[in-house]
Each structure stands twice: as structure tokens, then as C-alpha cells.
C-alpha positions as a LaTeX table, in Angstrom:
\begin{tabular}{lrrr}
\hline
Residue & $x$ (\AA) & $y$ (\AA) & $z$ (\AA) \\
\hline
Unk1 & $-74.33$ & 11.99 & $-26.36$ \\
Unk2 & $-77.08$ & 9.97 & $-26.90$ \\
Unk3 & $-80.14$ & 9.05 & $-24.52$ \\
Unk4 & $-80.90$ & 5.43 & $-24.70$ \\
Unk5 & $-82.36$ & 2.31 & $-22.82$ \\
Unk6 & $-80.88$ & $-1.29$ & $-22.83$ \\
Unk7 & $-82.99$ & $-4.26$ & $-23.11$ \\
Unk8 & $-81.46$ & $-7.63$ & $-22.24$ \\
Unk9 & $-82.04$ & $-10.97$ & $-23.94$ \\
Unk10 & $-85.06$ & $-11.57$ & $-21.52$ \\
Unk11 & $-86.73$ & $-8.56$ & $-22.88$ \\
Unk12 & $-86.52$ & $-6.56$ & $-19.70$ \\
Unk13 & $-84.81$ & $-3.09$ & $-19.45$ \\
Unk14 & $-81.63$ & $-2.80$ & $-17.59$ \\
Unk15 & $-82.12$ & $-0.57$ & $-14.45$ \\
Unk16 & $-79.85$ & 1.61 & $-12.17$ \\
Unk17 & $-82.04$ & 1.90 & $-9.36$ \\
Unk18 & $-81.45$ & 4.93 & $-7.32$ \\
Unk19 & $-78.73$ & 5.81 & $-9.92$ \\
Unk20 & $-77.08$ & 2.38 & $-9.59$ \\
Unk21 & $-74.82$ & 3.38 & $-6.65$ \\
Unk22 & $-76.38$ & 1.07 & $-3.98$ \\
Unk23 & $-76.81$ & $-2.21$ & $-6.06$ \\
Unk24 & $-75.66$ & $-3.64$ & $-9.36$ \\
Unk25 & $-77.45$ & $-2.79$ & $-12.73$ \\
Unk26 & $-80.24$ & $-5.44$ & $-13.01$ \\
Unk27 & $-82.32$ & $-6.32$ & $-16.28$ \\
Unk28 & $-85.68$ & $-6.75$ & $-14.63$ \\
Unk29 & $-88.14$ & $-3.96$ & $-15.76$ \\
Unk30 & $-91.03$ & $-4.23$ & $-17.82$ \\
Unk31 & $-91.08$ & $-0.40$ & $-18.92$ \\
Unk32 & $-88.53$ & 2.38 & $-19.23$ \\
Unk33 & $-88.46$ & 5.22 & $-16.58$ \\
Unk34 & $-85.57$ & 7.52 & $-15.38$ \\
Unk35 & $-83.66$ & 4.54 & $-13.61$ \\
Unk36 & $-83.64$ & 2.90 & $-17.10$ \\
Unk37 & $-82.42$ & 5.76 & $-19.10$ \\
Unk38 & $-78.67$ & 6.07 & $-19.73$ \\
Unk39 & $-76.58$ & 8.66 & $-21.71$ \\
Unk40 & $-74.03$ & 7.17 & $-24.10$ \\
Unk41 & $-70.97$ & 9.35 & $-24.08$ \\
Unk42 & $-68.14$ & 8.69 & $-26.61$ \\
Unk43 & $-64.95$ & 8.38 & $-24.77$ \\
Unk44 & $-62.84$ & 11.38 & $-25.89$ \\
Unk45 & $-59.34$ & 9.63 & $-25.72$ \\
Unk46 & $-60.53$ & 6.20 & $-27.17$ \\
Unk47 & $-61.66$ & 4.92 & $-30.54$ \\
Unk48 & $-64.98$ & 5.54 & $-32.24$ \\
Unk49 & $-66.60$ & 2.41 & $-30.65$ \\
Unk50 & $-65.78$ & 3.17 & $-27.08$ \\
Unk51 & $-68.19$ & 4.67 & $-24.67$ \\
Unk52 & $-69.12$ & 5.42 & $-21.19$ \\
Unk53 & $-72.68$ & 4.96 & $-19.63$ \\
Unk54 & $-74.01$ & 7.87 & $-17.33$ \\
Unk55 & $-77.14$ & 7.27 & $-15.30$ \\
Unk56 & $-80.00$ & 9.82 & $-14.90$ \\
Unk57 & $-78.29$ & 11.23 & $-11.72$ \\
Unk58 & $-75.02$ & 11.77 & $-13.43$ \\
Unk59 & $-73.00$ & 8.72 & $-12.05$ \\
Unk60 & $-70.70$ & 6.68 & $-14.58$ \\
Unk61 & $-71.12$ & 2.80 & $-14.87$ \\
Unk62 & $-68.22$ & 0.74 & $-14.20$ \\
Unk63 & $-67.34$ & $-3.03$ & $-14.04$ \\
Unk64 & $-66.28$ & $-3.75$ & $-10.33$ \\
Unk65 & $-63.37$ & $-5.99$ & $-10.59$ \\
Unk66 & $-63.29$ & $-6.76$ & $-7.11$ \\
Unk67 & $-66.94$ & $-7.54$ & $-7.29$ \\
Unk68 & $-66.55$ & $-10.36$ & $-9.98$ \\
Unk69 & $-67.21$ & $-7.56$ & $-12.57$ \\
Unk70 & $-70.75$ & $-6.63$ & $-11.39$ \\
Unk71 & $-71.85$ & $-3.40$ & $-13.11$ \\
Unk72 & $-72.34$ & $-0.67$ & $-10.55$ \\
Unk73 & $-72.83$ & 3.15 & $-11.37$ \\
Unk74 & $-70.90$ & 4.83 & $-8.45$ \\
Unk75 & $-68.28$ & 6.78 & $-10.32$ \\
Unk76 & $-68.26$ & 10.62 & $-10.44$ \\
Unk77 & $-65.90$ & 10.73 & $-13.32$ \\
Unk78 & $-65.20$ & 8.92 & $-16.57$ \\
Unk79 & $-61.88$ & 7.10 & $-16.56$ \\
Unk80 & $-60.47$ & 3.86 & $-18.06$ \\
Unk81 & $-62.44$ & 1.76 & $-15.83$ \\
Unk82 & $-65.84$ & 3.10 & $-17.09$ \\
Unk83 & $-65.15$ & 2.59 & $-20.67$ \\
Unk84 & $-66.90$ & 0.01 & $-22.91$ \\
Unk85 & $-66.68$ & $-0.87$ & $-26.25$ \\
Unk86 & $-69.79$ & $-1.36$ & $-28.03$ \\
Unk87 & $-70.00$ & $-4.17$ & $-30.62$ \\
Unk88 & $-72.90$ & $-4.26$ & $-33.18$ \\
Unk89 & $-74.13$ & $-7.24$ & $-35.10$ \\
Unk90 & $-77.25$ & $-8.73$ & $-36.68$ \\
Unk91 & $-79.16$ & $-11.51$ & $-34.84$ \\
Unk92 & $-82.11$ & $-13.04$ & $-36.29$ \\
Unk93 & $-82.77$ & $-10.04$ & $-38.46$ \\
Unk94 & $-82.47$ & $-7.46$ & $-35.65$ \\
Unk95 & $-79.59$ & $-5.28$ & $-34.56$ \\
Unk96 & $-78.07$ & $-6.47$ & $-31.28$ \\
Unk97 & $-75.12$ & $-5.01$ & $-29.39$ \\
Unk98 & $-72.54$ & $-6.54$ & $-26.83$ \\
Unk99 & $-70.70$ & $-4.33$ & $-24.20$ \\
Unk100 & $-66.97$ & $-5.29$ & $-23.63$ \\
Unk101 & $-65.38$ & $-3.72$ & $-20.35$ \\
Unk102 & $-62.21$ & $-2.19$ & $-21.39$ \\
Unk103 & $-60.94$ & $-2.13$ & $-17.64$ \\
Unk104 & $-59.79$ & $-5.45$ & $-16.17$ \\
Unk105 & $-59.73$ & $-8.37$ & $-18.34$ \\
Unk106 & $-61.75$ & $-7.01$ & $-21.21$ \\
Unk107 & $-64.88$ & $-9.30$ & $-20.67$ \\
Unk108 & $-68.33$ & $-8.97$ & $-22.05$ \\
Unk109 & $-71.18$ & $-7.88$ & $-20.07$ \\
Unk110 & $-73.91$ & $-10.61$ & $-19.47$ \\
Unk111 & $-77.32$ & $-10.74$ & $-17.80$ \\
Unk112 & $-77.11$ & $-14.02$ & $-16.39$ \\
Unk113 & $-80.27$ & $-15.60$ & $-15.21$ \\
Unk114 & $-78.33$ & $-17.66$ & $-12.73$ \\
Unk115 & $-77.53$ & $-14.43$ & $-11.21$ \\
Unk116 & $-80.97$ & $-13.09$ & $-11.42$ \\
Unk117 & $-80.35$ & $-10.80$ & $-14.27$ \\
Unk118 & $-77.54$ & $-8.55$ & $-12.68$ \\
Unk119 & $-75.05$ & $-7.38$ & $-15.12$ \\
Unk120 & $-71.61$ & $-8.35$ & $-14.86$ \\
Unk121 & $-68.49$ & $-8.24$ & $-17.19$ \\
Unk122 & $-67.55$ & $-11.70$ & $-16.73$ \\
Unk123 & $-67.64$ & $-13.55$ & $-20.09$ \\
Unk124 & $-64.86$ & $-14.13$ & $-22.46$ \\
Unk125 & $-67.36$ & $-14.28$ & $-25.36$ \\
Unk126 & $-70.74$ & $-13.36$ & $-26.69$ \\
Unk127 & $-73.63$ & $-15.81$ & $-26.29$ \\
Unk128 & $-77.35$ & $-15.54$ & $-25.77$ \\
Unk129 & $-76.86$ & $-13.74$ & $-22.20$ \\
Unk130 & $-74.35$ & $-11.13$ & $-23.74$ \\
Unk131 & $-76.91$ & $-9.83$ & $-26.37$ \\
Unk132 & $-78.50$ & $-6.37$ & $-25.69$ \\
Unk133 & $-80.89$ & $-4.29$ & $-27.82$ \\
Unk134 & $-80.59$ & $-0.46$ & $-27.59$ \\
Unk135 & $-83.41$ & 1.91 & $-27.91$ \\
Unk136 & $-82.30$ & 5.54 & $-28.64$ \\
Unk137 & $-84.64$ & 8.47 & $-27.96$ \\
\hline
\end{tabular}
């Protein structure tokens, strides 16, 4: 388990305001606080690069299939729909990551500015809006 914060391509931290249960995760915070802190947990029944994200209040992040893949944190247990594959790569000399939702269609998570930077697993590939940086602490 690792504590971490996630930054989107716009330089903003991803937030799960109120634990993420009342609204989708969104990349709109200038600084890291409790709602911008996640615990990365390796999925015990999956491969090494598959993880769950748990919020400050203990709920798990999931990609809501019925809501166009919007990421919310309203699950009390880790299951197949709460698993993300973490892809790492170098971009312009810096480590970057892409999150691919294991449930549903296996789409990549994006922070689309046309959606006000709300996170959703709705992309078949990795472009600018699907690149994140991770700060471990």
C-alpha cells in the first residue's frame, strides 16, 4: 500500500471531495489535502500492475459504467470494477502514468477539459488528457 496524490495534465490535483461519494473525481485542486490523498492497493488476485484506489474515508474508486465511465468513490469493498491497471512511461523526460479501468470496456481514464476535468474511463487510448503524474509520500 502506498499513499499518493495524482496530478492531471493541467497541473491540478485529483480530488475526491467528501470522499468522492457525492460527485465524480475531478482534477481542479491547486494543493494536496485529505480529499486529494489516495491509497494505492495492489489487487491480490490480479497481476502486479493492477491496483485499487482508496480515498481518505475508506471508499474505493470505481468507473461507473452507467454514468459514461465517470470515476466515483462510493464502493465499500474492492472488486473487479474497482481495479485499474497502472501503465508507466516517460513523457518529455518525466515519469507519467495512465490508468486503465479493468471493468467495462477497459478504457483509459481521462481528465477532459470539455467535461470540466471530471475523471472518466472513456478513452480507447492514451493522449494528453490521459497522462497523470503521481506523488508518493
